C-alpha positions as CSV (number, residue, x, y, z in Angstrom):
1,M,55.3,-178.5,51.8
2,R,57.6,-180.9,50.0
3,I,55.7,-183.9,51.4
4,I,52.4,-182.4,50.2
5,K,53.9,-182.0,46.7
6,I,55.1,-185.6,46.7
7,L,51.7,-186.9,47.8
8,L,50.0,-184.8,45.1
9,I,52.3,-186.3,42.4
10,I,51.6,-189.8,43.6
11,S,47.9,-189.2,43.6
12,L,48.1,-188.0,40.0
13,I,50.2,-190.9,38.6
14,W,48.8,-193.8,40.7
15,P,45.9,-194.6,38.4
16,F,48.2,-195.2,35.5
17,V,50.6,-197.4,37.6
18,D,47.6,-199.4,38.9
19,A,46.3,-199.8,35.4
20,N,49.7,-201.1,34.2
21,I,49.9,-203.6,37.1
22,A,46.3,-204.8,36.3
23,N,47.2,-205.2,32.7
24,A,50.3,-207.2,33.5
25,D,48.2,-209.4,35.8
26,D,45.6,-209.8,33.1
27,E,48.2,-210.8,30.5
28,E,49.7,-213.4,32.9
29,D,46.2,-214.8,33.6
30,Y,45.5,-215.0,29.9
31,K,48.7,-216.8,29.1
32,K,47.9,-219.3,31.8
33,Y,44.4,-219.7,30.6
34,E,45.6,-220.1,27.0
35,G,48.1,-222.7,28.1
36,D,45.4,-224.6,29.9
37,V,43.1,-224.5,26.9
38,H,45.9,-225.8,24.6
39,K,46.8,-228.5,27.0
40,K,43.1,-229.6,27.3
41,H,42.8,-229.5,23.5
42,N,45.8,-231.8,23.1
43,D,44.6,-234.1,25.9
44,D,41.2,-234.4,24.3
45,Y,42.5,-234.9,20.8
46,D,41.2,-238.1,19.3
47,D,44.1,-239.7,17.6
48,D,41.9,-242.5,16.2
49,E,40.6,-240.2,13.5
50,E,40.9,-241.8,10.0
51,D,44.6,-241.8,9.1
52,E,45.7,-238.5,10.6
53,D,45.5,-240.6,12.3
54,Y,47.3,-243.6,12.8
55,D,50.9,-243.1,13.7
56,Y,51.6,-246.6,15.0
57,Y,55.2,-247.3,13.9
58,K,54.7,-244.5,11.3
59,E,58.4,-244.0,10.5
60,E,59.1,-245.3,7.0
61,D,62.2,-247.2,8.0
62,E,60.0,-249.2,10.4
63,Y,58.4,-250.8,7.3
64,E,61.6,-251.5,5.4
65,Y,61.8,-254.7,3.4
66,Y,63.5,-257.8,4.6
67,D,65.9,-259.4,2.2
68,Q,64.1,-262.1,0.3
69,R,65.8,-265.3,-1.0
70,Y,63.9,-268.3,-2.2
71,P,65.9,-271.6,-2.3
72,E,64.6,-273.9,-5.0
73,T,63.0,-276.9,-3.3
74,N,59.8,-279.0,-3.6
75,S,58.7,-278.3,-0.1
76,N,55.0,-277.5,0.4
77,T,55.0,-274.4,2.6
78,W,52.2,-272.3,1.3
79,N,50.2,-272.8,4.5
80,I,53.0,-272.5,7.1
81,W,54.3,-269.2,8.4
82,T,58.0,-269.7,9.1
83,R,58.5,-266.1,10.3
84,S,61.3,-265.7,7.9
85,T,61.8,-264.6,4.3
86,Y,64.3,-267.4,3.9
87,V,61.7,-270.1,3.1
88,N,61.4,-273.0,0.9
89,K,58.9,-272.1,-1.8
90,G,57.0,-275.2,-2.8
91,E,54.3,-276.0,-5.3
92,L,51.0,-274.2,-4.8
93,P,47.6,-276.1,-4.9
94,L,46.4,-273.7,-7.6
95,K,48.1,-271.9,-10.5
96,E,45.8,-269.0,-11.1
97,A,43.4,-266.8,-9.2
98,K,40.3,-268.7,-8.2
99,E,37.1,-268.1,-6.3
100,I,36.7,-270.6,-3.5
101,Q,34.8,-271.3,-0.3
102,L,36.7,-270.5,2.9
103,K,35.3,-272.5,5.8
104,L,35.9,-273.0,9.5
105,E,36.3,-276.6,10.7
106,N,33.3,-277.8,12.7
107,N,31.6,-274.5,12.0
108,N,28.9,-273.4,9.6
109,N,30.7,-270.1,8.9
110,T,31.7,-269.8,5.3
111,V,32.7,-267.0,2.9
112,S,33.4,-266.9,-0.8
113,L,36.5,-265.1,-1.9
114,Y,39.4,-265.2,-4.4
115,L,42.7,-266.9,-3.7
116,I,45.6,-265.3,-5.6
117,P,48.7,-267.4,-6.1
118,L,51.8,-265.1,-6.3
119,D,55.5,-265.3,-5.4
120,G,55.1,-268.8,-4.0
121,E,52.3,-267.8,-1.6
122,I,48.5,-267.8,-1.7
123,Y,47.1,-264.4,-1.0
124,V,43.7,-263.6,0.6
125,P,41.9,-260.4,1.6
126,G,43.1,-260.0,5.2
127,K,40.0,-258.3,6.5
128,I,37.6,-261.0,5.3
129,V,39.6,-263.9,6.7
130,A,40.2,-262.1,10.0
131,E,36.4,-261.4,10.4
132,L,35.6,-265.0,9.6
133,L,37.9,-266.0,12.4
134,G,36.1,-263.7,14.8
135,A,38.7,-261.0,15.0
136,K,38.2,-257.3,15.4
137,V,39.4,-255.5,12.3
138,V,40.3,-251.8,11.7
139,N,41.2,-250.5,8.2
140,Y,43.2,-247.4,7.7
141,D,42.5,-246.8,4.0
142,D,44.7,-243.8,3.4
143,S,47.7,-245.4,5.0
144,K,46.8,-248.9,3.7
145,I,47.2,-250.4,7.1
146,L,45.2,-253.3,8.5
147,E,44.9,-253.9,12.2
148,I,43.6,-257.2,13.5
149,N,42.9,-258.2,17.1
150,K,41.7,-261.4,18.6
151,A,42.0,-262.9,22.1
152,G,45.2,-261.0,23.0
153,T,46.8,-261.4,19.6
154,E,47.5,-258.4,17.4
155,L,48.6,-258.4,13.7
156,I,49.3,-255.1,11.9
157,F,49.9,-255.2,8.1
158,R,50.8,-252.4,5.8
159,A,50.4,-252.9,2.0
160,G,53.6,-252.9,0.0
161,T,55.8,-254.5,2.8
162,N,56.9,-257.9,3.8
163,V,56.6,-257.1,7.5
164,V,53.9,-257.7,10.1
165,Y,53.8,-256.3,13.6
166,Y,52.9,-259.4,15.7
167,N,52.0,-258.3,19.2
168,E,54.1,-255.1,18.6
169,I,57.1,-257.2,17.4
170,K,58.3,-256.5,13.9
171,T,58.3,-259.8,12.2
172,P,59.1,-260.9,8.6
173,I,56.6,-262.5,6.3
174,P,57.4,-264.6,3.3
175,A,56.1,-262.2,0.6
176,V,55.0,-258.6,0.1
177,T,51.5,-257.6,0.9
178,F,49.5,-255.6,-1.7
179,Y,46.3,-253.4,-2.0
180,L,43.6,-254.5,-4.4
181,N,39.9,-253.5,-4.6
182,D,39.9,-251.8,-1.2
183,N,41.5,-254.8,0.5
184,I,45.0,-255.5,1.8
185,Y,46.0,-259.0,0.5
186,V,48.2,-261.0,2.8
187,P,49.6,-264.6,2.6
188,I,47.1,-267.0,4.0
189,S,49.8,-268.7,6.0
190,V,50.5,-265.6,8.0
191,I,47.0,-264.5,8.9
192,S,45.7,-268.1,9.6
193,N,48.8,-269.2,11.6
194,G,49.0,-265.8,13.4
195,L,45.5,-266.2,14.6
196,G,45.9,-269.9,15.7
197,Y,44.8,-271.8,12.5
198,V,46.2,-273.7,9.6
199,A,44.7,-273.6,6.1
200,E,44.0,-276.9,4.3
201,W,43.2,-277.1,0.6
202,Q,40.4,-279.4,-0.4
203,E,40.4,-279.9,-4.1
204,M,37.2,-281.9,-4.3
205,N,35.2,-279.2,-2.5
206,N,36.9,-276.3,-4.2
207,A,37.5,-275.0,-0.6
208,V,40.0,-274.1,2.0
209,V,39.2,-275.2,5.5
210,L,40.7,-273.4,8.5
211,K,41.6,-275.7,11.3
212,L,42.8,-275.0,14.8
213,L,46.6,-275.4,15.2
214,K,47.5,-278.2,17.5
């Protein structure tokens, strides 16, 4: 008689126990599914989206200024990247901003742009010069970062710093870059030397010729 009562009780409550077990299993399955979806979402996330973006060396202290000291000399160093801020600032070939022709030696490629003399350096719009030299260029406008790649060489500039990442190595440049008219301006010595060229001023032709470094 007692056994019959026990079996009767079990038969009455079993649907509820079974439902709770099923619900628990469903919840575990959902959590697993939700985790898989989140993982897939994170794996598929495109971190190349404009400036949300670009977190390459994004910590502010990675872009700290290098100490700058300019000994007074007459050396002509405007077209040589010494990879130091302790450089000899010499006389520049021009005294004020000027529109010139920028040319490649032994090549018909030419662009017209403004040279800006400032802080003992001649500045040029980095994107224009890099493209003239056949480099691939990416602008991150919000972050004011310029990424340049050519033949295994990478240069990354950020406006307002005197730092360039040269093949992922933080390297000083002789003056602070700046942002003007949707362009990041950089010393011509850095971008030309960094990509394997040297800039030569030609007064008679009102031009700068970029020649391969030897």
